[in-house]
C-alpha positions as a Python dict, from the first residue, in 0.01 Angstrom:
ca = {
    (1, 'M'): (0, 0, 0),
    (2, 'N'): (-209, -206, 240),
    (3, 'R'): (-496, -234, -8),
    (4, 'A'): (-274, -383, -275),
    (5, 'E'): (-123, -623, -25),
    (6, 'R'): (-466, -716, 105),
    (7, 'R'): (-576, -816, -242),
    (8, 'R'): (-289, -1057, -289),
    (9, 'L'): (-433, -1404, -287),
    (10, 'A'): (-259, -1721, -174),
    (11, 'K'): (-205, -1998, -425),
    (12, 'S'): (-152, -2347, -295),
    (13, 'E'): (192, -2497, -289),
    (14, 'K'): (63, -2780, -506),
    (15, 'A'): (-57, -2532, -770),
    (16, 'K'): (279, -2356, -769),
    (17, 'N'): (449, -2684, -860),
    (18, 'H'): (165, -2831, -1062),
    (19, 'K'): (221, -3143, -1268),
    (20, 'K'): (-44, -3310, -1481),
    (21, 'P'): (-193, -3592, -1273),
    (22, 'T'): (-207, -3946, -1399),
    (23, 'G'): (-529, -4018, -1208),
    (24, 'R'): (-799, -3849, -1002),
    (25, 'S'): (-785, -3837, -620),
    (26, 'A'): (-962, -3660, -336),
    (27, 'Q'): (-665, -3428, -314),
    (28, 'D'): (-696, -3349, -685),
    (29, 'D'): (-1065, -3269, -638),
    (30, 'L'): (-986, -3043, -343),
    (31, 'E'): (-722, -2864, -545),
    (32, 'Q'): (-967, -2815, -830),
    (33, 'I'): (-1222, -2660, -593),
    (34, 'F'): (-961, -2427, -446),
    (35, 'Q'): (-838, -2317, -789),
    (36, 'A'): (-1197, -2249, -899),
    (37, 'A'): (-1249, -2040, -586),
    (38, 'L'): (-929, -1851, -659),
    (39, 'G'): (-1043, -1783, -1014),
    (40, 'H'): (-1380, -1649, -900),
    (41, 'H'): (-1206, -1430, -642),
    (42, 'Q'): (-961, -1283, -890),
    (43, 'Q'): (-1246, -1204, -1129),
    (44, 'G'): (-1455, -1034, -860),
    (45, 'R'): (-1723, -1302, -823),
    (46, 'L'): (-1698, -1292, -448),
    (47, 'D'): (-2013, -1482, -354),
    (48, 'D'): (-1913, -1776, -573),
    (49, 'A'): (-1560, -1763, -438),
    (50, 'E'): (-1682, -1770, -78),
    (51, 'V'): (-1892, -2080, -138),
    (52, 'L'): (-1595, -2266, -286),
    (53, 'Y'): (-1345, -2149, -23),
    (54, 'R'): (-1580, -2280, 243),
    (55, 'R'): (-1611, -2612, 58),
    (56, 'S'): (-1234, -2635, 52),
    (57, 'I'): (-1212, -2569, 425),
    (58, 'K'): (-1493, -2814, 502),
    (59, 'A'): (-1305, -3081, 312),
    (60, 'D'): (-974, -2987, 475),
    (61, 'P'): (-1010, -2778, 796),
    (62, 'N'): (-634, -2716, 786),
    (63, 'H'): (-634, -2565, 434),
    (64, 'I'): (-422, -2257, 506),
    (65, 'D'): (-449, -2092, 165),
    (66, 'A'): (-828, -2119, 150),
    (67, 'T'): (-861, -1987, 506),
    (68, 'L'): (-629, -1694, 434),
    (69, 'N'): (-809, -1603, 113),
    (70, 'L'): (-1147, -1633, 281),
    (71, 'G'): (-1023, -1374, 531),
    (72, 'V'): (-925, -1141, 246),
    (73, 'L'): (-1265, -1193, 86),
    (74, 'C'): (-1449, -1116, 410),
    (75, 'Q'): (-1258, -788, 438),
    (76, 'Q'): (-1360, -701, 84),
    (77, 'L'): (-1722, -774, 173),
    (78, 'G'): (-1706, -546, 479),
    (79, 'R'): (-1702, -823, 740),
    (80, 'P'): (-1386, -750, 938),
    (81, 'D'): (-1480, -964, 1239),
    (82, 'D'): (-1517, -1271, 1016),
    (83, 'A'): (-1191, -1186, 841),
    (84, 'A'): (-1008, -1155, 1173),
    (85, 'A'): (-1134, -1498, 1282),
    (86, 'H'): (-996, -1654, 963),
    (87, 'Y'): (-659, -1481, 1003),
    (88, 'R'): (-634, -1603, 1363),
    (89, 'R'): (-711, -1954, 1242),
    (90, 'V'): (-427, -1927, 988),
    (91, 'I'): (-191, -1807, 1261),
    (92, 'D'): (-292, -2104, 1478),
    (93, 'L'): (-220, -2341, 1189),
    (94, 'K'): (93, -2167, 1067),
    (95, 'P'): (237, -1909, 1311),
    (96, 'T'): (504, -1817, 1055),
    (97, 'C'): (250, -1682, 800),
    (98, 'A'): (357, -1317, 782),
    (99, 'E'): (64, -1216, 564),
    (100, 'A'): (-191, -1338, 819),
    (101, 'H'): (-23, -1131, 1091),
    (102, 'Y'): (-19, -829, 857),
    (103, 'N'): (-382, -860, 751),
    (104, 'L'): (-497, -907, 1111),
    (105, 'A'): (-296, -600, 1212),
    (106, 'N'): (-478, -399, 944),
    (107, 'I'): (-810, -494, 1101),
    (108, 'E'): (-685, -402, 1449),
    (109, 'K'): (-570, -67, 1309),
    (110, 'D'): (-909, 2, 1154),
    (111, 'N'): (-1076, -90, 1484),
    (112, 'G'): (-856, 154, 1675),
    (113, 'N'): (-669, -120, 1861),
    (114, 'I'): (-333, 44, 1812),
    (115, 'D'): (-124, -171, 2048),
    (116, 'E'): (-252, -488, 1884),
    (117, 'A'): (-191, -342, 1538),
    (118, 'I'): (166, -245, 1623),
    (119, 'S'): (232, -591, 1762),
    (120, 'G'): (86, -754, 1451),
    (121, 'Y'): (295, -548, 1211),
    (122, 'Q'): (607, -619, 1412),
    (123, 'S'): (530, -992, 1403),
    (124, 'A'): (492, -976, 1025),
    (125, 'I'): (822, -791, 995),
    (126, 'N'): (1003, -1037, 1221),
    (127, 'L'): (886, -1318, 996),
    (128, 'K'): (952, -1129, 673),
    (129, 'P'): (1219, -860, 722),
    (130, 'D'): (1165, -710, 374),
    (131, 'Y'): (787, -665, 425),
    (132, 'A'): (764, -304, 305),
    (133, 'A'): (384, -281, 340),
    (134, 'A'): (408, -384, 705),
    (135, 'Y'): (673, -122, 772),
    (136, 'F'): (457, 142, 602),
    (137, 'N'): (145, 66, 803),
    (138, 'L'): (352, 33, 1119),
    (139, 'G'): (484, 383, 1058),
    (140, 'F'): (132, 509, 1008),
    (141, 'V'): (-9, 369, 1333),
    (142, 'L'): (300, 478, 1526),
    (143, 'S'): (248, 833, 1401),
    (144, 'E'): (-120, 821, 1500),
    (145, 'N'): (-8, 705, 1843),
    (146, 'G'): (236, 993, 1883),
    (147, 'Q'): (551, 782, 1845),
    (148, 'L'): (691, 1007, 1576),
    (149, 'Q'): (1056, 909, 1593),
    (150, 'Q'): (973, 540, 1565),
    (151, 'A'): (730, 618, 1284),
    (152, 'G'): (1004, 798, 1095),
    (153, 'A'): (1232, 498, 1130),
    (154, 'A'): (960, 271, 987),
    (155, 'F'): (896, 499, 688),
    (156, 'R'): (1270, 529, 627),
    (157, 'K'): (1293, 150, 618),
    (158, 'V'): (1028, 147, 346),
    (159, 'T'): (1236, 387, 138),
    (160, 'T'): (1535, 156, 184),
    (161, 'L'): (1338, -146, 65),
    (162, 'M'): (1154, 47, -206),
    (163, 'P'): (1355, 356, -313),
    (164, 'E'): (1069, 474, -536),
    (165, 'A'): (803, 463, -262),
    (166, 'A'): (706, 828, -291),
    (167, 'D'): (424, 803, -37),
    (168, 'A'): (669, 675, 224),
    (169, 'Y'): (892, 979, 167),
    (170, 'R'): (591, 1209, 210),
    (171, 'Q'): (495, 1035, 533),
    (172, 'L'): (855, 1046, 653),
    (173, 'A'): (868, 1421, 596),
    (174, 'S'): (540, 1470, 781),
    (175, 'V'): (678, 1320, 1105),
    (176, 'T'): (1031, 1461, 1077),
    (177, 'K'): (1166, 1799, 1182),
    (178, 'F'): (1448, 1872, 938),
    (179, 'H'): (1745, 2070, 1067),
    (180, 'K'): (1984, 2032, 776),
    (181, 'Y'): (1999, 1940, 410),
    (182, 'D'): (2033, 1568, 474),
    (183, 'D'): (2025, 1238, 290),
    (184, 'D'): (1648, 1208, 316),
    (185, 'I'): (1599, 1539, 134),
    (186, 'K'): (1860, 1447, -126),
    (187, 'A'): (1686, 1116, -189),
    (188, 'M'): (1349, 1292, -230),
    (189, 'E'): (1498, 1539, -476),
    (190, 'A'): (1658, 1259, -677),
    (191, 'L'): (1327, 1072, -693),
    (192, 'Y'): (1135, 1388, -785),
    (193, 'H'): (1365, 1466, -1080),
    (194, 'R'): (1405, 1108, -1200),
    (195, 'S'): (1253, 1049, -1542),
    (196, 'G'): (963, 812, -1572),
    (197, 'R'): (803, 906, -1242),
    (198, 'S'): (423, 905, -1237),
    (199, 'E'): (235, 1222, -1155),
    (200, 'M'): (120, 1063, -829),
    (201, 'Q'): (479, 994, -729),
    (202, 'R'): (587, 1348, -815),
    (203, 'Q'): (290, 1481, -621),
    (204, 'D'): (378, 1283, -309),
    (205, 'V'): (744, 1381, -317),
    (206, 'A'): (660, 1745, -387),
    (207, 'F'): (460, 1769, -64),
    (208, 'G'): (742, 1598, 124),
    (209, 'L'): (1001, 1839, -15),
    (210, 'A'): (781, 2139, 58),
    (211, 'K'): (765, 2035, 424),
    (212, 'A'): (1141, 1974, 439),
    (213, 'F'): (1242, 2309, 291),
    (214, 'E'): (997, 2497, 511),
    (215, 'D'): (1166, 2334, 811),
    (216, 'L'): (1497, 2464, 676),
    (217, 'G'): (1357, 2814, 627),
    (218, 'D'): (1388, 2807, 246),
    (219, 'Y'): (1036, 2934, 187),
    (220, 'A'): (1079, 3012, -182),
    (221, 'K'): (1186, 2657, -263),
    (222, 'S'): (923, 2517, -30),
    (223, 'F'): (648, 2704, -211),
    (224, 'D'): (772, 2599, -554),
    (225, 'Y'): (733, 2234, -456),
    (226, 'L'): (403, 2308, -285),
    (227, 'A'): (262, 2477, -592),
    (228, 'E'): (368, 2189, -816),
    (229, 'G'): (225, 1924, -583),
    (230, 'N'): (-109, 2104, -572),
    (231, 'R'): (-106, 2162, -948),
    (232, 'L'): (-63, 1791, -1009),
    (233, 'K'): (-338, 1704, -761),
    (234, 'R'): (-576, 1967, -901),
    (235, 'A'): (-537, 1822, -1251),
    (236, 'S'): (-680, 1490, -1132),
    (237, 'F'): (-1040, 1607, -1073),
    (238, 'T'): (-1303, 1860, -1178),
    (239, 'Y'): (-1424, 2131, -942),
    (240, 'A'): (-1624, 2454, -984),
    (241, 'T'): (-1664, 2739, -735),
    (242, 'S'): (-1993, 2827, -905),
    (243, 'E'): (-2143, 2495, -795),
    (244, 'Q'): (-2028, 2547, -439),
    (245, 'K'): (-2193, 2888, -435),
    (246, 'V'): (-2526, 2730, -532),
    (247, 'Y'): (-2497, 2476, -250),
    (248, 'F'): (-2408, 2736, 14),
    (249, 'E'): (-2702, 2952, -92),
    (250, 'R'): (-2927, 2649, -65),
    (251, 'Y'): (-2823, 2600, 297),
    (252, 'K'): (-2898, 2963, 376),
    (253, 'N'): (-3232, 2963, 195),
    (254, 'T'): (-3347, 2637, 351),
    (255, 'F'): (-3269, 2722, 710),
    (256, 'D'): (-3458, 3034, 811),
    (257, 'A'): (-3646, 3154, 1119),
    (258, 'G'): (-3972, 3002, 992),
    (259, 'L'): (-3821, 2656, 970),
    (260, 'F'): (-3706, 2668, 1332),
    (261, 'R'): (-4047, 2789, 1448),
    (262, 'K'): (-4212, 2506, 1257),
    (263, 'F'): (-3990, 2236, 1410),
    (264, 'D'): (-3935, 2382, 1754),
    (265, 'R'): (-3866, 2106, 2011),
    (266, 'S'): (-3867, 1833, 1748),
    (267, 'G'): (-3528, 1690, 1841),
    (268, 'D'): (-3368, 1501, 2128),
    (269, 'P'): (-3266, 1702, 2440),
    (270, 'D'): (-2959, 1481, 2500),
    (271, 'A'): (-2657, 1706, 2564),
    (272, 'T'): (-2386, 1444, 2508),
    (273, 'P'): (-2240, 1570, 2177),
    (274, 'I'): (-1982, 1846, 2151),
    (275, 'F'): (-1939, 1941, 1787),
    (276, 'I'): (-1599, 2097, 1710),
    (277, 'L'): (-1615, 2245, 1363),
    (278, 'G'): (-1487, 2511, 1128),
    (279, 'M'): (-1255, 2510, 831),
    (280, 'P'): (-1002, 2226, 833),
    (281, 'R'): (-665, 2337, 975),
    (282, 'S'): (-834, 2599, 1194),
    (283, 'G'): (-739, 2436, 1526),
    (284, 'T'): (-1013, 2173, 1554),
    (285, 'S'): (-768, 1895, 1648),
    (286, 'L'): (-607, 2114, 1914),
    (287, 'V'): (-943, 2208, 2065),
    (288, 'E'): (-1055, 1846, 2069),
    (289, 'Q'): (-729, 1737, 2232),
    (290, 'I'): (-779, 1995, 2507),
    (291, 'L'): (-1135, 1880, 2577),
    (292, 'A'): (-1055, 1509, 2536),
    (293, 'S'): (-790, 1548, 2807),
    (294, 'H'): (-1074, 1609, 3054),
    (295, 'P'): (-1179, 1290, 3239),
    (296, 'N'): (-1546, 1350, 3157),
    (297, 'V'): (-1495, 1385, 2782),
    (298, 'F'): (-1433, 1119, 2520),
    (299, 'G'): (-1266, 1241, 2200),
    (300, 'A'): (-1420, 1054, 1907),
    (301, 'G'): (-1228, 1235, 1633),
    (302, 'E'): (-1370, 1302, 1289),
    (303, 'L'): (-1697, 1111, 1254),
    (304, 'T'): (-1895, 1072, 935),
    (305, 'A'): (-2207, 958, 1123),
    (306, 'L'): (-2389, 1293, 1114),
    (307, 'S'): (-2346, 1357, 742),
    (308, 'Q'): (-2442, 997, 667),
    (309, 'V'): (-2767, 1005, 862),
    (310, 'I'): (-2853, 1345, 712),
    (311, 'S'): (-2788, 1217, 360),
    (312, 'E'): (-2997, 906, 423),
    (313, 'S'): (-3283, 1119, 559),
    (314, 'F'): (-3288, 1415, 320),
    (315, 'G'): (-3036, 1352, 43),
    (316, 'G'): (-2735, 1573, -24),
    (317, 'V'): (-2739, 1949, -74),
    (318, 'A'): (-2648, 1894, -440),
    (319, 'E'): (-2989, 1733, -494),
    (320, 'A'): (-3266, 1969, -600),
    (321, 'T'): (-3509, 1809, -354),
    (322, 'Y'): (-3287, 1876, -50),
    (323, 'S'): (-3475, 2188, 67),
    (324, 'D'): (-3821, 2041, 13),
    (325, 'N'): (-3726, 1721, 196),
    (326, 'I'): (-3626, 1920, 504),
    (327, 'C'): (-3908, 2176, 497),
    (328, 'N'): (-4174, 1907, 449),
    (329, 'A'): (-4029, 1655, 694),
    (330, 'Q'): (-4236, 1499, 968),
    (331, 'P'): (-4132, 1638, 1310),
    (332, 'G'): (-4029, 1290, 1423),
    (333, 'K'): (-3763, 1282, 1152),
    (334, 'F'): (-3530, 1506, 1349),
    (335, 'L'): (-3572, 1288, 1658),
    (336, 'D'): (-3483, 984, 1448),
    (337, 'I'): (-3169, 1157, 1320),
    (338, 'A'): (-3066, 1247, 1673),
    (339, 'Q'): (-3117, 897, 1808),
    (340, 'D'): (-2933, 733, 1519),
    (341, 'Y'): (-2641, 969, 1571),
    (342, 'L'): (-2643, 926, 1950),
    (343, 'G'): (-2636, 551, 1901),
    (344, 'T'): (-2312, 589, 1709),
    (345, 'L'): (-2162, 806, 1982),
    (346, 'R'): (-2255, 566, 2259),
    (347, 'S'): (-2108, 274, 2066),
    (348, 'L'): (-1775, 455, 2108),
    (349, 'S'): (-1813, 537, 2477),
    (350, 'Q'): (-2086, 421, 2712),
    (351, 'N'): (-1992, 626, 3017),
    (352, 'A'): (-1846, 959, 2907),
    (353, 'R'): (-2053, 1261, 3002),
    (354, 'F'): (-1962, 1432, 2676),
    (355, 'I'): (-1835, 1298, 2343),
    (356, 'T'): (-1666, 1520, 2088),
    (357, 'D'): (-1710, 1501, 1712),
    (358, 'K'): (-1452, 1715, 1536),
    (359, 'M'): (-1554, 1671, 1174),
    (360, 'P'): (-1470, 2024, 1052),
    (361, 'H'): (-1725, 2040, 772),
    (362, 'N'): (-2011, 1985, 1013),
    (363, 'F'): (-2027, 2365, 994),
    (364, 'L'): (-2249, 2295, 693),
    (365, 'H'): (-2499, 2115, 918),
    (366, 'I'): (-2531, 2354, 1212),
    (367, 'G'): (-2896, 2416, 1127),
    (368, 'L'): (-2975, 2045, 1136),
    (369, 'I'): (-2774, 2003, 1456),
    (370, 'K'): (-2994, 2266, 1619),
    (371, 'L'): (-3313, 2093, 1501),
    (372, 'A'): (-3205, 1740, 1596),
    (373, 'L'): (-2987, 1805, 1903),
    (374, 'P'): (-3079, 2147, 2042),
    (375, 'N'): (-2877, 2101, 2363),
    (376, 'A'): (-2555, 1994, 2191),
    (377, 'K'): (-2253, 2221, 2222),
    (378, 'V'): (-2116, 2369, 1899),
    (379, 'I'): (-1757, 2494, 1915),
    (380, 'H'): (-1654, 2695, 1610),
    (381, 'C'): (-1279, 2717, 1553),
    (382, 'R'): (-1168, 3034, 1378),
    (383, 'R'): (-829, 3125, 1237),
    (384, 'R'): (-690, 3414, 1039),
    (385, 'P'): (-796, 3343, 677),
    (386, 'E'): (-448, 3371, 524),
    (387, 'D'): (-292, 3130, 774),
    (388, 'N'): (-588, 2892, 761),
    (389, 'C'): (-578, 2877, 382),
    (390, 'L'): (-200, 2843, 367),
    (391, 'S'): (-218, 2550, 607),
    (392, 'L'): (-479, 2385, 383),
    (393, 'F'): (-266, 2445, 74),
    (394, 'K'): (35, 2289, 249),
    (395, 'T'): (-150, 1977, 361),
    (396, 'Y'): (-171, 1661, 153),
    (397, 'F'): (-525, 1522, 175),
    (398, 'P'): (-578, 1169, 43),
    (399, 'G'): (-829, 1108, -233),
    (400, 'N'): (-1041, 1397, -354),
    (401, 'V'): (-1144, 1550, -21),
    (402, 'H'): (-1114, 1928, 16),
    (403, 'Q'): (-1091, 1977, -360),
    (404, 'Y'): (-1110, 2353, -315),
    (405, 'A'): (-770, 2351, -140),
    (406, 'C'): (-546, 2281, -441),
    (407, 'D'): (-583, 2618, -615),
    (408, 'L'): (-524, 2947, -432),
    (409, 'T'): (-805, 3136, -603),
    (410, 'E'): (-1055, 2855, -548),
    (411, 'L'): (-937, 2820, -190),
    (412, 'G'): (-995, 3188, -116),
    (413, 'A'): (-1339, 3171, -279),
    (414, 'Y'): (-1441, 2870, -69),
    (415, 'F'): (-1322, 3040, 247),
    (416, 'R'): (-1546, 3337, 169),
    (417, 'L'): (-1843, 3106, 118),
    (418, 'Y'): (-1769, 2943, 455),
    (419, 'Q'): (-1753, 3283, 623),
    (420, 'G'): (-2087, 3381, 472),
    (421, 'L'): (-2256, 3065, 594),
    (422, 'M'): (-2113, 3104, 945),
    (423, 'D'): (-2244, 3463, 954),
    (424, 'H'): (-2584, 3322, 858),
    (425, 'W'): (-2579, 3065, 1141),
    (426, 'H'): (-2476, 3328, 1395),
    (427, 'R'): (-2760, 3560, 1292),
    (428, 'L'): (-3016, 3280, 1283),
    (429, 'L'): (-2908, 3100, 1603),
    (430, 'P'): (-2767, 3359, 1842),
    (431, 'G'): (-2587, 3205, 2138),
    (432, 'F'): (-2585, 2852, 1996),
    (433, 'I'): (-2230, 2870, 1858),
    (434, 'Y'): (-1919, 2928, 2069),
    (435, 'D'): (-1634, 3087, 1874),
    (436, 'I'): (-1275, 3019, 1972),
    (437, 'H'): (-991, 3189, 1786),
    (438, 'Y'): (-674, 2993, 1717),
    (439, 'E'): (-452, 3298, 1767),
    (440, 'D'): (-610, 3373, 2107),
    (441, 'L'): (-562, 3012, 2215),
    (442, 'V'): (-196, 3023, 2117),
    (443, 'S'): (-127, 3354, 2291),
    (444, 'D'): (-323, 3284, 2612),
    (445, 'Q'): (-364, 2909, 2638),
    (446, 'E'): (-482, 2880, 2997),
    (447, 'R'): (-740, 3157, 2987),
    (448, 'Q'): (-890, 3036, 2659),
    (449, 'S'): (-885, 2672, 2773),
    (450, 'R'): (-1058, 2753, 3100),
    (451, 'A'): (-1328, 2949, 2918),
    (452, 'L'): (-1378, 2664, 2671),
    (453, 'V'): (-1407, 2402, 2944),
    (454, 'A'): (-1649, 2620, 3142),
    (455, 'H'): (-1866, 2676, 2835),
    (456, 'C'): (-1902, 2300, 2802),
    (457, 'G'): (-2034, 2280, 3158),
    (458, 'L'): (-1725, 2115, 3302),
    (459, 'D'): (-1512, 2189, 3606),
    (460, 'W'): (-1153, 2277, 3531),
    (461, 'D'): (-901, 1995, 3511),
    (462, 'Q'): (-527, 2056, 3484),
    (463, 'A'): (-496, 1780, 3225),
    (464, 'C'): (-660, 2016, 2975),
    (465, 'L'): (-356, 2243, 3000),
    (466, 'D'): (-120, 1948, 2953),
    (467, 'F'): (-315, 1817, 2656),
    (468, 'H'): (-1, 1704, 2472),
    (469, 'K'): (52, 1436, 2738),
    (470, 'T'): (-286, 1277, 2676),
    (471, 'K'): (-255, 931, 2524),
    (472, 'R'): (-514, 885, 2251),
    (473, 'V'): (-517, 807, 1883),
    (474, 'V'): (-522, 1113, 1657),
    (475, 'K'): (-590, 1038, 1290),
    (476, 'T'): (-592, 1386, 1140),
    (477, 'A'): (-326, 1589, 962),
    (478, 'S'): (-252, 1753, 1299),
    (479, 'M'): (-143, 1430, 1467),
    (480, 'A'): (216, 1556, 1507),
    (481, 'Q'): (121, 1900, 1639),
    (482, 'V'): (-106, 1783, 1920),
    (483, 'R'): (179, 1576, 2066),
    (484, 'N'): (362, 1896, 2157),
    (485, 'P'): (284, 2197, 2374),
    (486, 'I'): (124, 2492, 2196),
    (487, 'F'): (371, 2681, 1978),
    (488, 'S'): (330, 3009, 1792),
    (489, 'S'): (544, 2946, 1484),
    (490, 'S'): (238, 2890, 1263),
    (491, 'V'): (81, 3226, 1357),
    (492, 'A'): (131, 3476, 1072),
    (493, 'L'): (335, 3216, 881),
    (494, 'W'): (160, 3335, 566),
    (495, 'R'): (381, 3644, 574),
    (496, 'R'): (673, 3418, 473),
    (497, 'Y'): (486, 3346, 150),
    (498, 'E'): (309, 3678, 105),
    (499, 'K'): (420, 3739, -254),
    (500, 'Q'): (332, 3386, -369),
    (501, 'L'): (-8, 3404, -197),
    (502, 'T'): (-131, 3706, -396),
    (503, 'P'): (-399, 3499, -580),
    (504, 'L'): (-528, 3386, -241),
    (505, 'T'): (-535, 3728, -78),
    (506, 'N'): (-707, 3871, -385),
    (507, 'A'): (-973, 3599, -370),
    (508, 'L'): (-1029, 3653, 2),
    (509, 'N'): (-1119, 4014, -68),
    (510, 'I'): (-1355, 3948, -358),
    (511, 'D'): (-1727, 3913, -305),
    (512, 'Y'): (-1852, 3589, -460),
}
């Protein structure tokens, strides 16, 4: 929703009420420049549009529409600081411009300034009470901030303003604990069965209904919606287990004992990073929340920095040259990777003794972590396969991430590939990886937490036991769970769906 709103461009009041002029004037020339800029912008010629917006503003420093649109353009060009300056200028000129408040709040949200983002969205809503996009994004940042009840109210307002906003219903369900068959569920069902709905809308509502009926204990109905939501999502992309098998074998063949002998001591000895990895939905968010509750640890969340610097240095594993690029690298390459990555970490926190990175799929890069950052801590989160896979199947992931998770057979196959690679890392790098089991953490929280903290070289701090009280932004699918004390209801939940999960359990027991 915010992207569509962000792309809305302001048209001048004069253009909205345009009449053919009887003669030329400076104002007519200014309007012509602005309209030309608008045309370039709408057609994607951003550089030309920027030049003309700036000419408009130079001619009239109080040109609100040109300033607002220049802010939108700067966001599109990846210059959020410039965009924010233009939005603030619009607010100075016209404090009642709801769109400027909204767009500025989006930038604050992206920068992690949650309080400022919340304030900005609320300002936009106060000025424009039917601003559905502002309510939606307000709900999103409130949920990230742990204010789940308020987030639910914001998403519910969206559904009032836009009864067909399927994504708002899905978000509402994600932050709501349903105790009865209520009006929200009835509205989702009505939208799901309404003719003319797009597949994306049906997909969104299906995930919302699956969550609602699981809360109510109607597991059969929950799974029916879950299966349909995943079927619709799976139909939107191509995916092949056979390709994944090739990539996993390439990792194992590239990283062997000879490679580590060749590049021994080639990395950076800095011990700042704590990598928390494993399959998604294996407890990585919980483990990070425990560690980030310690005063000497900064929780950075899911960072893409490591995979980006690896890709820039060696290419992706799907490229045939990946192995040769690593095996033939200059020793200084791994030091460069480490320092680039550490620079990203320190831009997030200058003073923390340790900084966590909980990107789950960094399990693919454990070999490169060892070469580049040999003193980093690697925490591997493990969970019973059936529960881990069910949790993945139940979770709506935006875009085409985790493509393996939409089909039970493909999901089981991917999990087996992951297990095989983790076995390889353990054999190759004994003692480098610390395993923590989700079920053990749930059943004996204090003992497992103390052992985890000690492994990281930290003294015990009681805040790690009261992790749910820690105030920090959590942007993962587990943002609701980490706001509560540990609960055991998700352990062995797969038994509730055992019959429906037969394709998964069969795949988990097949050698691929």
